[in-house]
C-alpha positions in Angstrom: 63.8 71.8 146.9 64.7 69.1 145.5 63.8 68.1 142.1 62.1 65.1 142.3 61.2 63.0 138.9 58.2 60.5 139.8 55.0 58.5 138.6 51.8 57.7 139.9 50.1 54.6 139.7 46.4 54.1 140.0 46.0 51.1 142.3 42.2 51.1 142.9 39.2 53.4 142.4 39.4 56.8 144.5 36.8 58.7 142.3 39.9 60.7 141.0 39.9 59.2 137.4 42.8 57.8 135.7 43.4 61.4 133.6 43.6 63.2 136.4 46.9 66.0 136.2 48.7 64.8 139.4 48.8 61.3 137.8 51.9 62.3 136.0 54.3 64.9 137.0 58.1 65.8 137.1 60.1 67.6 138.8 59.1 70.8 141.3 56.0 70.4 139.1 55.4 67.2 140.7 55.9 68.2 143.9 53.7 71.1 143.6 50.9 69.6 142.1 51.0 66.9 145.0 51.5 69.6 148.2 48.1 71.0 146.5 45.9 68.0 147.3 44.1 67.8 150.4 46.6 65.0 151.6 49.3 64.7 154.7 52.9 65.4 154.5 54.6 62.2 156.3 58.3 60.9 156.1 61.1 61.9 154.0 61.7 60.6 149.8 64.3 62.9 149.3 63.7 65.9 151.0 60.3 65.9 150.2 57.2 63.3 150.5 53.7 63.9 150.4 50.8 61.1 151.2 49.4 60.8 147.9 45.2 60.5 147.9 43.9 57.2 148.7 44.3 54.1 146.3 47.7 56.1 144.5 51.1 55.2 145.1 54.2 57.4 144.1 57.0 55.4 142.5 60.4 57.3 141.1 60.4 57.1 137.5 63.0 54.0 136.8 66.3 54.8 134.1 66.8 52.2 131.9 70.0 51.5 130.1 69.9 49.9 126.9 73.4 48.1 125.6 73.3 46.5 122.2 76.0 43.8 122.1 78.7 43.9 120.6 80.8 42.7 117.7 80.1 39.3 117.2 81.6 36.6 115.1 79.7 35.1 112.4 77.7 31.9 112.2 79.7 28.7 111.9 77.2 26.5 111.4 75.9 26.3 115.2 73.0 29.1 114.2 72.5 32.6 115.2 72.2 32.1 119.0 75.1 31.1 119.6 77.6 33.5 118.1 80.4 34.9 120.3 81.7 38.1 120.7 84.9 38.8 118.5 88.1 40.3 120.4 86.8 43.8 119.3 83.2 42.8 120.7 85.1 42.0 124.1 86.4 45.4 124.5 83.4 47.3 123.6 81.7 45.4 125.9 84.2 46.2 128.6 84.3 49.7 127.9 80.5 49.8 128.2 81.0 48.7 131.7 83.6 50.7 132.6 82.0 53.9 130.6 78.5 53.4 132.9 80.6 53.2 136.3 82.4 56.1 135.2 79.0 58.1 135.0 78.0 57.1 137.9 75.5 55.0 136.1 75.7 51.9 138.2 72.5 49.5 137.9 70.9 47.5 140.5 69.9 44.8 137.9 70.9 44.0 134.7 68.9 41.7 132.0 70.2 40.3 128.9 68.8 38.0 126.0 69.9 34.8 126.4 72.1 34.8 122.8 75.9 34.3 123.1 76.6 37.5 122.3 74.3 39.4 124.2 74.8 36.9 127.3 78.8 37.6 127.3 78.4 41.4 126.8 75.9 42.2 129.8 78.9 39.3 131.6 82.0 41.6 130.7 79.9 45.1 131.2 78.9 43.9 134.9 82.3 42.8 135.7 83.3 46.8 135.3 80.6 47.1 137.8 80.0 44.0 140.4 77.1 42.5 139.0 75.4 39.7 138.3 73.4 39.6 134.7 69.9 37.7 135.1 68.9 35.8 131.4 65.6 37.5 130.4 64.6 35.5 127.6 61.9 38.0 126.5 65.3 40.4 125.0 66.5 37.9 122.6 63.1 37.3 121.1 61.2 41.4 120.7 58.2 41.9 122.3 59.1 43.0 125.5 58.2 46.2 127.0 60.9 47.9 128.9 59.6 49.8 131.3 57.6 46.9 132.5 61.5 44.3 132.5 62.7 47.4 134.4 59.8 47.5 137.3 61.9 45.6 139.8 64.9 48.7 139.8 65.6 52.0 139.6 68.5 51.8 137.8 68.2 48.6 134.8 70.9 47.6 132.3 69.2 45.6 129.4 71.7 44.1 126.9 69.8 42.9 123.6 69.9 43.1 120.1 68.9 45.6 117.0 66.2 46.6 115.7 64.3 46.0 119.1 66.6 48.0 121.1 66.1 51.2 118.4 62.3 50.4 118.3 62.3 50.4 122.4 63.9 53.8 122.6 61.7 55.5 120.2 58.2 53.7 121.8 59.5 55.6 124.8 60.6 58.9 124.0 59.1 59.6 120.7 62.7 59.8 118.8 64.3 58.0 115.8 67.7 56.5 117.0 70.1 53.3 115.3 72.0 52.0 118.1 75.1 51.1 117.2 77.1 47.2 118.1 78.7 48.2 121.3 76.5 51.2 122.3 73.9 52.1 125.1 71.1 54.2 124.9 70.2 55.5 128.6 66.3 56.5 129.3 64.4 57.8 132.0 60.6 58.0 131.3 60.2 60.1 128.0 63.3 61.3 128.1 66.5 60.1 125.7 69.1 61.2 128.4 71.9 59.6 126.4 72.8 58.1 123.2 76.8 56.6 122.7 78.1 54.3 120.3 81.3 52.3 121.0 83.8 54.8 120.2 82.7 57.6 122.7 82.2 54.7 125.3 86.0 53.7 124.4 87.3 57.3 125.5 86.6 56.2 129.3 89.5 54.4 129.2 
């Protein structure tokens, strides 16, 4: 049986309440919980799908890829937001894109901070992935919720800055991380699946 990781979202009142144990389940446990409900099976979701109780929907948990911008030039008087990547930062961004491709972590959406060093990182990484990045102002300001930004896709690449990225990874996973320039973290649900610095990513060719 296919192991499935899914979240259950409450869309309306159906008498079960927000704390019902079937509202969050992962893998085979999710299948067992839903299969035990008075629900009819229908269609195919992977190899198995069940109709949730009225007022609930099931959706896959998004995979969120956090990519910190590559090394940037010092401020030349035009302001922090205008700092471009150094040649080393360019190589880091390209390596991150190649690594994601090799790891079969190709996003269906890329959102980037508007700051030049992040936007350049996103553009270079996405060239390796055949993707066009979209500017998301919140990624340059902090105070965003990664899972909300990732709601529009199944695998979403976010390109931005410290300290907000490490803080978001920590909030989602409960762990303590420090993201290096040109490094990335992959989070699925509440699980940190990968934390890699630029040196490791550079080994992917």
